[in-house]
ROSE-809444 format. One record per atom (N, C-alpha, C): x, y, z; atom name; chain; residue number from 1. Coordinates in steps of 0.05 Angstrom, whole numbers. Layout:
ROSE-809444
NODE     c1     c2     c3 atom chain   n
NODE      X      Y      Z   CA     A NUM
...
//
This chain:
ROSE-809444
NODE     c1     c2     c3 atom chain   n
NODE   2409   1463   1727    N     A   1
NODE   2408   1485   1709   CA     A   1
NODE   2406   1511   1724    C     A   1
NODE   2420   1531   1715    N     A   2
NODE   2421   1557   1728   CA     A   2
NODE   2398   1574   1717    C     A   2
NODE   2379   1583   1734    N     A   3
NODE   2357   1600   1724   CA     A   3
NODE   2367   1626   1711    C     A   3
NODE   2390   1636   1719    N     A   4
NODE   2401   1660   1707   CA     A   4
NODE   2408   1656   1678    C     A   4
NODE   2412   1632   1669    N     A   5
NODE   2418   1627   1641   CA     A   5
NODE   2393   1631   1623    C     A   5
NODE   2369   1632   1635    N     A   6
NODE   2345   1638   1619   CA     A   6
NODE   2343   1667   1611    C     A   6
NODE   2357   1685   1625    N     A   7
NODE   2355   1713   1621   CA     A   7
NODE   2375   1721   1598    C     A   7
NODE   2365   1734   1578    N     A   8
NODE   2384   1743   1556   CA     A   8
NODE   2405   1762   1568    C     A   8
NODE   2428   1760   1558    N     A   9
NODE   2451   1775   1568   CA     A   9
NODE   2452   1803   1555    C     A   9
NODE   2430   1817   1555    N     A  10
NODE   2430   1844   1544   CA     A  10
NODE   2437   1865   1565    C     A  10
NODE   2444   1888   1556    N     A  11
NODE   2453   1909   1575   CA     A  11
NODE   2430   1917   1593    C     A  11
NODE   2405   1920   1583    N     A  12
NODE   2382   1929   1598   CA     A  12
NODE   2376   1909   1621    C     A  12
NODE   2376   1883   1614    N     A  13
NODE   2370   1862   1634   CA     A  13
NODE   2389   1864   1657    C     A  13
NODE   2414   1865   1652    N     A  14
NODE   2433   1866   1674   CA     A  14
NODE   2433   1893   1689    C     A  14
NODE   2426   1914   1675    N     A  15
NODE   2423   1940   1689   CA     A  15
NODE   2400   1939   1709    C     A  15
NODE   2378   1927   1701    N     A  16
NODE   2355   1924   1720   CA     A  16
NODE   2363   1908   1744    C     A  16
NODE   2377   1885   1739    N     A  17
NODE   2385   1868   1762   CA     A  17
NODE   2404   1882   1781    C     A  17
NODE   2418   1902   1772    N     A  18
NODE   2437   1916   1790   CA     A  18
NODE   2422   1933   1810    C     A  18
NODE   2399   1944   1803    N     A  19
NODE   2385   1963   1821   CA     A  19
NODE   2360   1951   1833    C     A  19
NODE   2350   1929   1822    N     A  20
NODE   2324   1918   1832   CA     A  20
NODE   2325   1887   1827    C     A  20
NODE   2315   1873   1847    N     A  21
NODE   2313   1844   1844   CA     A  21
NODE   2285   1837   1835    C     A  21
NODE   2282   1829   1809    N     A  22
NODE   2255   1824   1798   CA     A  22
NODE   2241   1801   1812    C     A  22
NODE   2255   1781   1822    N     A  23
NODE   2241   1759   1836   CA     A  23
NODE   2228   1769   1862    C     A  23
NODE   2243   1785   1877    N     A  24
NODE   2231   1796   1902   CA     A  24
NODE   2209   1816   1895    C     A  24
NODE   2212   1831   1874    N     A  25
NODE   2191   1849   1865   CA     A  25
NODE   2165   1834   1860    C     A  25
NODE   2167   1812   1845    N     A  26
NODE   2144   1796   1838   CA     A  26
NODE   2132   1783   1863    C     A  26
NODE   2148   1775   1882    N     A  27
NODE   2138   1763   1906   CA     A  27
NODE   2124   1783   1924    C     A  27
NODE   2131   1808   1921    N     A  28
NODE   2117   1829   1937   CA     A  28
NODE   2089   1835   1927    C     A  28
NODE   2083   1829   1902    N     A  29
NODE   2056   1835   1891   CA     A  29
NODE   2034   1818   1903    C     A  29
NODE   2037   1791   1904    N     A  30
NODE   2015   1776   1917   CA     A  30
NODE   2013   1781   1947    C     A  30
NODE   2036   1786   1960    N     A  31
NODE   2035   1793   1988   CA     A  31
NODE   2018   1817   1993    C     A  31
NODE   2022   1838   1976    N     A  32
NODE   2006   1862   1979   CA     A  32
NODE   1977   1857   1973    C     A  32
NODE   1972   1839   1954    N     A  33
NODE   1944   1833   1947   CA     A  33
NODE   1930   1819   1970    C     A  33
NODE   1944   1801   1983    N     A  34
NODE   1931   1786   2005   CA     A  34
NODE   1926   1804   2029    C     A  34
NODE   1944   1822   2035    N     A  35
NODE   1942   1839   2059   CA     A  35
NODE   1932   1867   2053    C     A  35
NODE   1920   1872   2030    N     A  36
NODE   1912   1899   2022   CA     A  36
NODE   1892   1911   2041    C     A  36
NODE   1877   1895   2055    N     A  37
NODE   1857   1906   2074   CA     A  37
NODE   1869   1920   2098    C     A  37
NODE   1894   1915   2103    N     A  38
NODE   1907   1928   2127   CA     A  38
NODE   1917   1956   2121    C     A  38
NODE   1916   1965   2096    N     A  39
NODE   1924   1992   2089   CA     A  39
NODE   1951   1994   2075    C     A  39
NODE   1954   2015   2060    N     A  40
NODE   1978   2019   2044   CA     A  40
NODE   2003   2020   2060    C     A  40
NODE   2004   2037   2080    N     A  41
NODE   2029   2041   2096   CA     A  41
NODE   2035   2015   2111    C     A  41
NODE   2014   2002   2122    N     A  42
NODE   2019   1977   2136   CA     A  42
NODE   2030   1956   2118    C     A  42
NODE   2020   1953   2094    N     A  43
NODE   2031   1933   2075   CA     A  43
NODE   2060   1939   2068    C     A  43
NODE   2066   1964   2064    N     A  44
NODE   2094   1971   2057   CA     A  44
NODE   2113   1966   2081    C     A  44
NODE   2103   1971   2105    N     A  45
NODE   2119   1965   2129   CA     A  45
NODE   2123   1935   2132    C     A  45
NODE   2102   1920   2127    N     A  46
NODE   2104   1891   2129   CA     A  46
NODE   2124   1880   2108    C     A  46
NODE   2123   1891   2084    N     A  47
NODE   2141   1882   2063   CA     A  47
NODE   2170   1889   2069    C     A  47
NODE   2174   1913   2081    N     A  48
NODE   2201   1921   2089   CA     A  48
NODE   2212   1902   2110    C     A  48
NODE   2195   1894   2129    N     A  49
NODE   2204   1875   2150   CA     A  49
NODE   2209   1848   2138    C     A  49
NODE   2192   1839   2120    N     A  50
NODE   2196   1813   2107   CA     A  50
NODE   2223   1813   2092    C     A  50
NODE   2228   1835   2077    N     A  51
NODE   2252   1838   2062   CA     A  51
NODE   2277   1838   2080    C     A  51
NODE   2276   1853   2102    N     A  52
NODE   2299   1853   2120   CA     A  52
NODE   2305   1826   2133    C     A  52
NODE   2283   1813   2142    N     A  53
NODE   2287   1787   2154   CA     A  53
NODE   2297   1766   2134    C     A  53
NODE   2286   1767   2110    N     A  54
NODE   2294   1748   2089   CA     A  54
NODE   2324   1752   2082    C     A  54
NODE   2332   1777   2079    N     A  55
NODE   2360   1782   2072   CA     A  55
NODE   2379   1777   2095    C     A  55
NODE   2370   1781   2119    N     A  56
NODE   2387   1774   2142   CA     A  56
NODE   2391   1744   2143    C     A  56
NODE   2370   1728   2138    N     A  57
NODE   2373   1699   2138   CA     A  57
NODE   2389   1690   2114    C     A  57
NODE   2387   1703   2091    N     A  58
NODE   2404   1696   2068   CA     A  58
NODE   2433   1702   2072    C     A  58
NODE   2439   1722   2088    N     A  59
NODE   2467   1730   2092   CA     A  59
NODE   2475   1751   2073    C     A  59
NODE   2456   1764   2058    N     A  60
NODE   2464   1784   2038   CA     A  60
NODE   2473   1810   2050    C     A  60
NODE   2471   1814   2076    N     A  61
NODE   2482   1838   2089   CA     A  61
NODE   2511   1834   2096    C     A  61
NODE   2522   1810   2093    N     A  62
NODE   2550   1804   2099   CA     A  62
NODE   2567   1813   2076    C     A  62
NODE   2591   1823   2083    N     A  63
NODE   2609   1833   2062   CA     A  63
NODE   2618   1810   2043    C     A  63
NODE   2620   1786   2053    N     A  64
NODE   2628   1763   2037   CA     A  64
NODE   2607   1757   2015    C     A  64
NODE   2582   1764   2019    N     A  65
NODE   2561   1759   2000   CA     A  65
NODE   2553   1783   1984    C     A  65
NODE   2570   1803   1982    N     A  66
NODE   2564   1827   1967   CA     A  66
NODE   2550   1848   1983    C     A  66
NODE   2549   1845   2009    N     A  67
NODE   2534   1863   2026   CA     A  67
NODE   2549   1888   2033    C     A  67
NODE   2537   1907   2044    N     A  68
NODE   2509   1907   2052   CA     A  68
NODE   2491   1915   2029    C     A  68
NODE   2502   1925   2007    N     A  69
NODE   2485   1935   1985   CA     A  69
NODE   2468   1914   1972    C     A  69
NODE   2477   1890   1970    N     A  70
NODE   2461   1868   1958   CA     A  70
NODE   2437   1863   1975    C     A  70
NODE   2440   1863   2001    N     A  71
NODE   2417   1859   2019   CA     A  71
NODE   2397   1882   2019    C     A  71
NODE   2408   1906   2017    N     A  72
NODE   2390   1930   2017   CA     A  72
NODE   2374   1930   1991    C     A  72
NODE   2387   1924   1968    N     A  73
NODE   2373   1923   1943   CA     A  73
NODE   2351   1902   1943    C     A  73
NODE   2357   1879   1953    N     A  74
NODE   2337   1858   1953   CA     A  74
NODE   2315   1864   1973    C     A  74
NODE   2321   1877   1995    N     A  75
NODE   2300   1884   2015   CA     A  75
NODE   2281   1905   2004    C     A  75
NODE   2291   1926   1990    N     A  76
NODE   2272   1946   1980   CA     A  76
NODE   2258   1936   1955    C     A  76
NODE   2267   1914   1943    N     A  77
NODE   2252   1903   1920   CA     A  77
NODE   2225   1892   1929    C     A  77
NODE   2224   1881   1953    N     A  78
NODE   2198   1872   1963   CA     A  78
NODE   2178   1896   1965    C     A  78
NODE   2188   1918   1976    N     A  79
NODE   2171   1942   1979   CA     A  79
NODE   2163   1953   1952    C     A  79
NODE   2181   1952   1933    N     A  80
NODE   2174   1961   1906   CA     A  80
NODE   2152   1944   1894    C     A  80
NODE   2151   1918   1900    N     A  81
NODE   2129   1901   1891   CA     A  81
NODE   2103   1910   1902    C     A  81
NODE   2102   1917   1928    N     A  82
NODE   2078   1927   1940   CA     A  82
NODE   2069   1953   1927    C     A  82
NODE   2087   1971   1922    N     A  83
NODE   2081   1997   1909   CA     A  83
NODE   2070   1991   1881    C     A  83
NODE   2082   1973   1867    N     A  84
NODE   2073   1966   1840   CA     A  84
NODE   2044   1955   1841    C     A  84
NODE   2038   1939   1860    N     A  85
NODE   2011   1928   1863   CA     A  85
NODE   1991   1951   1867    C     A  85
NODE   1997   1970   1884    N     A  86
NODE   1978   1992   1888   CA     A  86
NODE   1976   2010   1864    C     A  86
NODE   1997   2014   1850    N     A  87
NODE   1996   2030   1825   CA     A  87
NODE   1979   2016   1804    C     A  87
NODE   1982   1990   1802    N     A  88
NODE   1964   1975   1783   CA     A  88
NODE   1935   1977   1791    C     A  88
NODE   1930   1975   1817    N     A  89
NODE   1902   1978   1827   CA     A  89
NODE   1891   2006   1822    C     A  89
NODE   1907   2026   1824    N     A  90
NODE   1898   2054   1818   CA     A  90
NODE   1892   2058   1789    C     A  90
NODE   1908   2047   1772    N     A  91
NODE   1905   2051   1743   CA     A  91
NODE   1882   2034   1731    C     A  91
NODE   1880   2009   1741    N     A  92
NODE   1860   1992   1729   CA     A  92
NODE   1838   1989   1749    C     A  92
//
């Protein structure tokens, strides 16, 4: 079964997927929570490195796999998850 079939095919859903990968965003939140003691900038740098290494291993920077923009989008989605974690901590 394809997990993408669970997502309703609305315009908003696909628009979000074009600019941000929600799975990588969600994975960045617990990573930031675990390493929050190392500081904000350090956590964002770590998430950027994790994103770049992950996408390099995936092959998303290759032109055949929609790269380089697919890889860049997925890599910064990890960092966006860390930023979201810190915003939630500031608000609540």
